[in-house]
BALOBA-1460 file (C-alpha; in Angstrom, 3 decimals):
// residues 91
<rec num="1" residu="m" x="-246.096" y="-104.556" z="0.507"/>
<rec num="2" residu="g" x="-242.882" y="-102.542" z="0.640"/>
<rec num="3" residu="t" x="-242.235" y="-99.223" z="-1.020"/>
<rec num="4" residu="l" x="-241.113" y="-99.443" z="-4.629"/>
<rec num="5" residu="v" x="-237.603" y="-98.035" z="-4.820"/>
<rec num="6" residu="k" x="-236.159" y="-97.214" z="-8.229"/>
<rec num="7" residu="e" x="-232.651" y="-96.312" z="-9.260"/>
<rec num="8" residu="t" x="-231.091" y="-95.048" z="-12.442"/>
<rec num="9" residu="t" x="-228.782" y="-97.516" z="-14.141"/>
<rec num="10" residu="s" x="-226.403" y="-97.084" z="-17.028"/>
<rec num="11" residu="m" x="-226.024" y="-99.938" z="-19.521"/>
<rec num="12" residu="k" x="-224.073" y="-100.349" z="-22.725"/>
<rec num="13" residu="l" x="-226.499" y="-101.667" z="-25.321"/>
<rec num="14" residu="d" x="-226.245" y="-102.696" z="-28.940"/>
<rec num="15" residu="v" x="-227.661" y="-99.635" z="-30.730"/>
<rec num="16" residu="e" x="-229.449" y="-101.596" z="-33.465"/>
<rec num="17" residu="a" x="-230.951" y="-104.104" z="-31.026"/>
<rec num="18" residu="k" x="-232.084" y="-101.276" z="-28.732"/>
<rec num="19" residu="e" x="-233.844" y="-99.409" z="-31.558"/>
<rec num="20" residu="k" x="-235.582" y="-102.566" z="-32.801"/>
<rec num="21" residu="a" x="-236.656" y="-103.391" z="-29.240"/>
<rec num="22" residu="k" x="-237.985" y="-99.854" z="-28.686"/>
<rec num="23" residu="e" x="-240.244" y="-100.288" z="-31.726"/>
<rec num="24" residu="i" x="-241.609" y="-103.534" z="-30.263"/>
<rec num="25" residu="f" x="-242.084" y="-101.989" z="-26.809"/>
<rec num="26" residu="k" x="-243.986" y="-99.105" z="-28.419"/>
<rec num="27" residu="e" x="-246.347" y="-101.603" z="-30.084"/>
<rec num="28" residu="l" x="-246.755" y="-103.371" z="-26.737"/>
<rec num="29" residu="g" x="-247.485" y="-100.030" z="-25.045"/>
<rec num="30" residu="i" x="-244.589" y="-100.139" z="-22.583"/>
<rec num="31" residu="t" x="-241.407" y="-98.124" z="-22.076"/>
<rec num="32" residu="m" x="-237.861" y="-99.425" z="-22.213"/>
<rec num="33" residu="g" x="-237.643" y="-99.066" z="-18.418"/>
<rec num="34" residu="e" x="-240.874" y="-100.998" z="-17.899"/>
<rec num="35" residu="a" x="-239.614" y="-103.746" z="-20.216"/>
<rec num="36" residu="v" x="-236.339" y="-104.025" z="-18.286"/>
<rec num="37" residu="n" x="-238.231" y="-104.176" z="-14.975"/>
<rec num="38" residu="i" x="-240.530" y="-106.899" z="-16.356"/>
<rec num="39" residu="f" x="-237.454" y="-108.817" z="-17.457"/>
<rec num="40" residu="l" x="-235.737" y="-108.453" z="-14.075"/>
<rec num="41" residu="h" x="-238.841" y="-109.524" z="-12.131"/>
<rec num="42" residu="q" x="-239.281" y="-112.572" z="-14.363"/>
<rec num="43" residu="v" x="-235.627" y="-113.549" z="-13.984"/>
<rec num="44" residu="a" x="-236.022" y="-113.353" z="-10.200"/>
<rec num="45" residu="l" x="-239.302" y="-115.299" z="-10.197"/>
<rec num="46" residu="r" x="-238.056" y="-118.026" z="-12.539"/>
<rec num="47" residu="k" x="-234.492" y="-118.058" z="-11.261"/>
<rec num="48" residu="g" x="-233.336" y="-117.937" z="-14.861"/>
<rec num="49" residu="l" x="-234.095" y="-116.357" z="-18.215"/>
<rec num="50" residu="p" x="-237.797" y="-115.604" z="-18.693"/>
<rec num="51" residu="f" x="-240.486" y="-116.283" z="-21.286"/>
<rec num="52" residu="d" x="-240.682" y="-114.914" z="-24.814"/>
<rec num="53" residu="v" x="-242.721" y="-111.727" z="-25.211"/>
<rec num="54" residu="k" x="-244.104" y="-111.282" z="-28.697"/>
<rec num="55" residu="i" x="-246.389" y="-108.845" z="-30.449"/>
<rec num="56" residu="p" x="-249.928" y="-110.221" z="-30.097"/>
<rec num="57" residu="n" x="-251.914" y="-111.325" z="-33.127"/>
<rec num="58" residu="e" x="-254.898" y="-109.264" z="-34.296"/>
<rec num="59" residu="e" x="-257.441" y="-111.184" z="-32.200"/>
<rec num="60" residu="t" x="-255.364" y="-110.729" z="-29.054"/>
<rec num="61" residu="k" x="-254.771" y="-107.040" z="-29.829"/>
<rec num="62" residu="r" x="-258.549" y="-106.582" z="-30.170"/>
<rec num="63" residu="a" x="-259.161" y="-108.366" z="-26.850"/>
<rec num="64" residu="i" x="-256.534" y="-106.228" z="-25.094"/>
<rec num="65" residu="e" x="-258.064" y="-103.025" z="-26.472"/>
<rec num="66" residu="e" x="-261.553" y="-104.144" z="-25.421"/>
<rec num="67" residu="a" x="-260.279" y="-104.954" z="-21.932"/>
<rec num="68" residu="r" x="-258.648" y="-101.523" z="-21.660"/>
<rec num="69" residu="k" x="-262.000" y="-99.967" z="-22.620"/>
<rec num="70" residu="g" x="-263.930" y="-102.213" z="-20.234"/>
<rec num="71" residu="v" x="-265.823" y="-103.987" z="-23.034"/>
<rec num="72" residu="h" x="-267.051" y="-107.511" z="-22.152"/>
<rec num="73" residu="m" x="-265.727" y="-107.081" z="-18.615"/>
<rec num="74" residu="e" x="-267.642" y="-108.462" z="-15.663"/>
<rec num="75" residu="p" x="-267.230" y="-107.233" z="-12.109"/>
<rec num="76" residu="t" x="-265.446" y="-109.722" z="-9.858"/>
<rec num="77" residu="s" x="-264.154" y="-109.903" z="-6.319"/>
<rec num="78" residu="i" x="-260.737" y="-110.811" z="-5.023"/>
<rec num="79" residu="e" x="-262.315" y="-113.912" z="-3.486"/>
<rec num="80" residu="e" x="-263.520" y="-115.071" z="-6.930"/>
<rec num="81" residu="i" x="-260.069" y="-114.499" z="-8.401"/>
<rec num="82" residu="l" x="-258.356" y="-116.436" z="-5.604"/>
<rec num="83" residu="t" x="-260.854" y="-119.291" z="-5.890"/>
<rec num="84" residu="e" x="-260.308" y="-119.489" z="-9.665"/>
<rec num="85" residu="r" x="-256.554" y="-119.417" z="-9.113"/>
<rec num="86" residu="e" x="-256.821" y="-122.375" z="-6.742"/>
<rec num="87" residu="h" x="-258.901" y="-124.323" z="-9.289"/>
<rec num="88" residu="i" x="-256.275" y="-123.670" z="-11.970"/>
<rec num="89" residu="k" x="-253.435" y="-124.632" z="-9.624"/>
<rec num="90" residu="d" x="-255.185" y="-127.897" z="-8.679"/>
<rec num="91" residu="a" x="-255.922" y="-128.829" z="-12.304"/>
């Protein structure tokens, strides 16, 4: 995989929208820059505007926190992941 190259970009943003978005990004645990990069990658992958990103419900938040702590996590190999991915793709 190639080296990740980053550059600084200047954008004119709606101040109110930016502040509201920053609050959401904080709840999601990502920075404004990370959110913009996610957006750009999704636009490139989908060749259009991407999916909606919303604040997870309480059950999902709990599952995310448990995953970050390694709770209920089972060791797996890349082979198992690729096999599962193929099963999902074929379904």
